[in-house]
Structures are given as C-alpha cells and as structure tokens.
C-alpha positions in Angstrom: -87.8 -96.0 -39.3 -85.1 -95.8 -42.0 -86.0 -95.2 -45.6 -85.8 -98.0 -48.3 -82.2 -99.4 -48.6 -80.4 -98.0 -51.9 -77.5 -99.4 -54.1 -74.6 -96.7 -54.7 -71.8 -97.5 -57.1 -68.4 -97.3 -55.5 -65.9 -95.1 -57.6 -62.5 -96.5 -58.5 -59.5 -94.2 -58.4 -57.3 -95.8 -60.8 -58.5 -95.1 -64.1 -57.4 -98.1 -66.6 -57.2 -96.4 -69.9 -57.2 -96.7 -73.9 -56.5 -93.9 -75.9 -59.7 -92.8 -77.6 -59.1 -90.1 -80.2 -62.6 -88.8 -80.5 -62.0 -86.8 -77.4 -60.0 -83.8 -78.0 -57.3 -83.2 -75.5 -57.9 -86.6 -73.5 -55.3 -89.1 -73.5 -54.4 -92.0 -71.2 -52.0 -94.8 -71.1 -53.1 -98.5 -71.1 -52.7 -100.1 -67.9 -52.1 -103.9 -67.8 -55.0 -106.1 -67.0 -56.5 -109.5 -67.7 -58.6 -108.3 -70.4 -60.3 -110.8 -72.7 -58.8 -110.7 -76.0 -61.1 -108.9 -78.7 -62.1 -111.3 -81.7 -61.0 -109.8 -84.9 -64.6 -110.2 -86.4 -66.5 -108.4 -83.6 -66.4 -104.5 -84.4 -66.1 -102.3 -81.5 -69.3 -100.2 -80.8 -68.4 -96.4 -80.2 -71.0 -93.5 -79.5 -70.2 -90.2 -78.1 -71.8 -87.0 -77.3 -72.0 -83.7 -75.2 -75.1 -84.3 -73.4 -76.9 -87.2 -71.5 -77.5 -89.8 -73.9 -78.2 -93.7 -74.1 -77.3 -96.5 -76.6 -78.8 -100.0 -76.8 -76.4 -102.6 -78.0 -77.4 -106.2 -79.2 -74.6 -108.4 -78.2 -73.3 -110.3 -81.1 -73.6 -114.0 -81.9 -70.6 -115.8 -80.3 -69.5 -113.1 -77.8 -69.0 -114.1 -74.3 -67.6 -111.1 -72.5 -67.3 -107.6 -73.2 -65.1 -104.4 -72.0 -66.7 -101.1 -71.8 -64.4 -97.9 -71.9 -65.6 -94.5 -70.8 -63.7 -91.4 -71.6 -65.2 -87.9 -70.4 -63.6 -84.6 -70.5 -64.6 -80.9 -70.1 -65.3 -80.8 -66.4 -67.9 -82.1 -63.9 -68.6 -86.0 -63.5 -70.4 -88.8 -65.4 -72.4 -91.6 -64.4 -73.1 -94.9 -66.5 -75.9 -97.0 -65.8 -77.7 -99.9 -67.4 -77.4 -103.4 -67.8 -73.6 -103.7 -66.8 -72.5 -106.6 -64.5 -76.1 -107.9 -64.1 -77.1 -104.6 -62.7 -75.1 -104.7 -59.7 -73.6 -101.2 -60.3 -72.4 -98.7 -62.6 -69.5 -96.5 -63.7 -68.9 -93.2 -62.5 -65.9 -90.6 -62.4 -64.6 -87.5 -63.2 -64.6 -85.7 -66.9 -60.6 -85.3 -66.9 -57.9 -87.1 -68.3 -58.0 -90.9 -68.3 -60.4 -93.5 -69.1 -62.1 -96.4 -67.1 -63.1 -99.7 -68.1 -65.7 -102.3 -66.9 -65.8 -106.0 -67.9 -68.8 -108.1 -67.9 -70.1 -111.6 -68.9 -72.5 -111.3 -71.9 -74.3 -113.9 -74.1 -75.3 -113.4 -78.0 -78.7 -111.8 -78.3 -78.6 -110.0 -75.0 -79.2 -106.2 -75.0 -77.0 -103.9 -73.1 -78.4 -100.5 -72.4 -75.9 -98.0 -71.6 -77.1 -94.7 -70.2 -74.8 -91.9 -69.5 -75.2 -88.6 -67.6 -73.0 -85.7 -67.3 -73.1 -82.8 -64.7 -71.2 -80.0 -66.6 -72.7 -78.9 -69.8 -69.3 -78.8 -71.7 -68.5 -82.2 -70.5 -68.0 -84.3 -73.6 -67.8 -88.2 -73.5 -67.0 -91.4 -75.6 -68.0 -94.7 -74.7 -66.6 -97.8 -76.6 -67.7 -101.4 -76.2 -65.5 -104.3 -77.4 -66.8 -108.0 -77.5 -64.8 -111.0 -77.3 -65.3 -114.7 -77.9 -63.3 -115.5 -74.7 -65.2 -116.1 -71.6 -64.4 -113.5 -68.8 -62.6 -115.5 -66.0 -63.2 -113.9 -62.5 -61.0 -114.5 -59.7 -63.0 -116.5 -57.2 -60.8 -115.4 -54.1 -61.2 -111.6 -55.3 -65.1 -112.2 -55.8 -65.0 -113.1 -52.0 -63.2 -110.4 -50.7 -65.1 -107.8 -52.9 -68.5 -109.4 -51.4 -67.0 -108.7 -47.9 -66.0 -105.0 -49.0 -69.7 -104.6 -49.9 -70.5 -105.2 -46.0 -67.6 -103.1 -45.0 -68.3 -100.1 -47.2 -72.1 -100.2 -46.5 -71.5 -100.2 -42.6 -69.2 -97.2 -42.7 -71.3 -95.3 -45.3 -74.4 -95.8 -42.8 -72.4 -94.8 -39.7 -71.3 -91.6 -41.2 -74.5 -90.7 -42.7 -76.5 -91.9 -39.9 -74.3 -89.7 -37.2 -74.5 -86.7 -39.4 -78.3 -86.8 -39.6 -78.8 -87.4 -36.0 -80.1 -91.0 -36.6 -77.2 -92.5 -34.8 -75.6 -91.9 -31.4 -71.9 -91.9 -31.0 -72.2 -95.4 -29.3 -74.3 -96.5 -32.4 -71.7 -94.8 -34.6 -68.8 -97.0 -33.0 -70.9 -100.2 -33.3 -71.2 -99.8 -37.1 -67.5 -99.4 -37.3 -67.0 -102.3 -35.3 -69.4 -104.2 -37.2 -67.1 -103.0 -40.4 -64.1 -104.4 -38.6 -65.7 -107.6 -38.3 -66.9 -108.0 -41.8 -63.3 -107.2 -42.8 -61.5 -109.4 -40.5 -61.9 -112.7 -42.3 -60.3 -111.5 -45.3 -57.3 -109.8 -43.6 -55.6 -113.3 -43.2 -56.0 -114.2 -47.0 -53.0 -115.1 -49.1 -51.4 -111.8 -50.5 -52.8 -110.7 -53.8 -53.9 -107.6 -55.4 -56.2 -106.5 -52.8 -53.7 -107.2 -50.0 -52.4 -103.7 -49.4 -55.8 -102.1 -49.5 -57.3 -104.5 -47.0 -54.6 -103.8 -44.5 -55.1 -100.2 -44.9 -58.8 -100.3 -44.3 -58.2 -102.7 -41.3 -55.6 -100.3 -39.8 -58.0 -97.2 -40.4 -61.0 -98.8 -38.9 -59.1 -100.2 -35.8 -57.0 -96.9 -35.2 -57.2 -95.7 -31.6 -59.4 -92.6 -31.0 -61.1 -92.6 -34.3 -64.3 -90.5 -34.1 -67.3 -89.6 -36.5 -66.2 -87.8 -40.0 -62.8 -90.0 -40.0 -64.1 -91.7 -43.0 -65.6 -88.9 -44.7 -63.5 -87.1 -47.3 -59.9 -87.8 -48.1 -58.4 -90.5 -45.7 -56.4 -93.7 -46.1 -59.5 -95.7 -45.8 -61.3 -93.7 -48.6 -58.3 -93.9 -50.8 -57.9 -97.9 -50.1 -61.6 -98.4 -50.8 -61.6 -96.4 -54.0 -58.6 -98.4 -55.5 -60.3 -101.6 -54.3 -63.5 -100.6 -56.2 -61.8 -100.4 -59.4 -59.8 -103.9 -58.8 -63.3 -105.3 -57.9 -64.9 -103.9 -60.9 -62.3 -105.1 -63.2 -63.0 -108.6 -61.8 -66.7 -108.2 -62.5 -67.7 -107.6 -58.9 -68.6 -103.8 -58.7 -68.7 -102.7 -55.3 -72.0 -100.9 -54.0 -73.4 -99.3 -50.8 -76.7 -100.7 -49.2 -77.7 -97.4 -47.7 -80.1 -96.9 -44.9 -80.4 -93.0 -45.6 -81.3 -91.0 -48.5 -83.1 -91.6 -51.6 
C-alpha cells in the first residue's frame, strides 16, 4: 500500500526579477510580465533575514492582487510557503543571483502568512510583497494547460520514484509514462502560446524511442521544459505541484 499522497511545488527555471538592494551582491534584470500595476497608496511590505523566518501580512483594503518577490543569496536553497495561490504551492529556488516572483489574487482583510526556510547558514533573503488595486487576470487557456501538466508531472515523478524504490516493475514504469503522454496529448494541439515550445519538448521526450527508467531524473529536455513551464504557470497564478505516491 502506498503512503498518503503529497503535494510538492515544482521549481521554475527562469527567475523573473526586480533589483532588491537590501541584498549585497545580488542583482537581477526585470523581465517583462503581465504584472498588475501597483497602486501608489499601497506601500510595499519588505522583510529580510539570514535564518528561517516568517511574516504575517494583512492585505490592505482595496487591494485585489499581490506580487511577491523573493531574492536569496549565499548558497543553498530556499522554500517559501504559506497562503500563496490558495495553498496550492509555494516558491523555492537556489540562493544565488536573480529573484523569483509569484502573483496571486487577494482581498482586503485577508492574511498572508509567508514562511521562508533556507538550507545554508550564510544564506540571506529579502521578500517584498506589492499590492495592487487591479484584479489579477489569469489566462484561462494557460490555466487548463497547467492543470494537465500537474497530471503529467505527477505520473513521471511517481514512475521514476516507484521504479527506484522497487515498487514498480519496468512494465508499470512504462505504463506511467504512457499515462503522462496521454494526459499531455489534449494540450499539444492547442493554438501556439507561451507554453507551446515547452509542451512540444515534453511530448517528444515522453514519446522517444527506447526511453528507459532514469530518463526523467536529473538534467534533461523534459526537466528543463517542465521547469520553465512551472515558472510560466506560477506567473499565471497556477503553481505546478506533484501528487506523489511515495515519500513523506
């Protein structure tokens, strides 16, 4: 019997950035995104530190969306969790150059509980939350594609972990990969958009001749495409996550 299912955030590879000067030696270039414009009367909320920390933020009256920026330097990695995107996922990444953003819909009076953990004792972080009166408008087509990628990523993660743990046979591993291909197929024929190239790469990887266990572990075309897709989906308010059958 498998252990209870878990949700694991998927890391986005492209780090959208703002320059947060509070971190020495950590600079980044802001990439163009459909980010809600911050209203002038909403003061950004910033907190920083060198250890695991948290901050509760009350959403100001009149705010309808928020953008959370995270910068972390000094080595290791970080994980940011809390009430982000209705608890569907969190932010995580390496403590190096660049920053990552996360967008979400909010309502005045709500509380955002941002909890950050860093894996290196010398890691330093800055988290900035900007509110806007604009409503966050998600792309419904992207949302549907991201929903399909949750199934794809879960099937592949469970295939690789299950085979490594001896819980799945080679035939069962192949069936999981086939299930992932089937889940991806409906969105491969969608009209071209920002996810088009990543979906095609995943489809080619999953359908490659002679694909074997371990093909989707570590650096690969599939992993890179899924990582980029994870950032795109997060920017649309649809953080990718894995429903895992193995592990805690």
